[in-house]
N, C-alpha and C positions, 0 to 999 in steps of 0.2 A: 878606134879603141873603144870598148864598151865602158860604161860608167863604172862597173864593178872592177875592170882591169885598171882604170884610172884611179879609183879609190884605193886599190891595193898598192899601186905604185906610190901614191901620195903618202901612205902610212907605212911604207916599208921601213923597217928599222925602229919604228916607234910602237909602243904598246906591247901587249902580250904576244909572244911567239905563237903562231898557229890559231889565233882568235878566229872563231867562226860566227859568234853571235851569242845572244842570251839564251841559255838553256831553260832556266826557270827562275821564278821569284817566289820567295817564301813569306808566309804570314802566320803569325800566332793568333789564334782565336780562342774565345773562352769556352766554347762547346763544340768539339770537332764534329759531332754527329749533326747538330743543327746547321753548322756551316757547310758541311758536305752536301746535306739535303738542299740547302738554298742554292749552292752553286750548280748542282745537278738539275734539280727540279724547276728552279725559277730562271736561272741564267742559261742553262742548257749545256753545261760542261759535261764531260765524261769522266767518271772516276776510274782511273787506271789501276791503281793499287794502293795498299796501306801497309804500314809497318808499325811496330811498337808493341809494348812499351820499352823504353830504354832508360837505364839509370846505372850509376856506377858507385862503388864503395870508396873509390879513391878520388883524385881530382880530375879525372878524365873529362867530365862534363865541362868544367871550367877551362881546361886546356884546349879542348877541341871545339867547344861551342860558345865560350865566353858567357856562360851562365853559372849560377850558384852550383857549387860542387854537389849539392844534394838535390838539385833539380831532377825532376822525372819528366821525360817526354812521354806523355801518356799514349799518344798516337800521332802519326803523320799520314796524310792522304795526298797522293799525287793526282792532279787533274789536268785534263787537256781541254781547251776551250777553242773550238774552231781552228783557224790557222794561226793563232797567236802563240806566244810563248807558253810553255807549261807553267803551272804553279803548284806549290805545295802549301798545305795548311797544317799547322801543328797545334796541339794542345799540351801545355806544360803545366806542371804543378811544381812551384818553387817557393822556398821560404821568403825570398825577397821580391816576389813577383809584383809588378805594377799592373793594375787592371783597368786603368783609364786609357781610352784610345787617344793617340796623339792627333792633334788637328794638323792640317796642312802647314800652318805657320810654326808648328813646333819642330825642334830639331828631331829628326827621325820620322817626321810626318810623311805620309805617303798616300797614294790612292791607286786603285787598279782600274784601268780604262778599257771599255769594251766597244769595239767598232760595231755599229749597226747600220743597216741599209735604210731603215725607216724609223726616224727618231720618234715621231708621234706614236707609232704602234708600240715601240719599246717602252716609252714612258707609261702608256696606258697599262701595258703588261706588268710592269714593276709596281705600279699603284694597286692593281688588282691583287697582287701578292704581298701587300703590306710594306713594301719598301718606302722609305721617306724620300721624296724628291726634294732637293734643295733649290728653291726658286723655280725658274722656268728656263727652257732651253734658250741658249744665247747663240746667235749666228754672227760670226765675224764678217764684216763687210769689206775691211781693208787690212793692210799689213800682211805679213807673210802667212798668217793663218786664215786669210780671207777665204770664204767659202766653207769654213768649218762651223758646224753646229755642235754645241756640248751642253751637258747638264750633269751636275753631281747628284748622287743619291747615297743613302746610308743603308747598309744591310741591317737586318734585325738586331745584330749585336753592336751596331754603331760604326762599322768599318766604312771608310770613305771609298766610294767607287764613282766612275764617271761613264757616261755614254758619250760617244763621239761619232760624227758622221760627216763626210765631205765627199759625196758621190761624184762631184765634178772636179775633184782635186782641190789643192790649196794654191793660193796666189803665188807663193814662192816658187812653184813649179814652172811658172812662166819666165823666170829670170835665171834659172840655172838647170844644168842637167843632173845635179845631185838630187837624190830622192831619199826621204825617210822611208824605212821599211813600212809596208802597208799590208794589213791582213787580207784585203781584197785582192792584192796582187803580190803574193808572198815570194814569187820568183823575180819580181821586177826591181 
């Protein structure tokens, strides 16, 4: 029995009916054009399409999106980045908008991680394009993530991102047939 079949049997009756995976992740940015340029020109994503603006005279924005009813979604841009999940970026204008980026330790904190084959080359590339690298790449020698190297960086508007690489796999793979989804082996 394949790992996928075993996982399907183990989760039968639990969770969302028909779940296939993550379709996209969304982020709100302060300047959609700057963010789209960064993700396309520096990271290497492909801009697939954009929509907007959206606003409503009634409470539709509050009901549907849990934002201030007078919020305006100026634009949204859908991006594809290699073999990872799609993501969309938004720019809103809202009366009650908070403009401070959450840290990882804040409720709602987040980061977007990019798998790379060559950590050193990727770090040099980001530095050459003005990204702020936080610390130095860390390589895990033990534990389930053993074999993984990672480093955080900030986009020009302060959004937290991460580079990650584990070309020889992670240590947990030696003790179980279960696997996390991996951009280098999207079908595996």
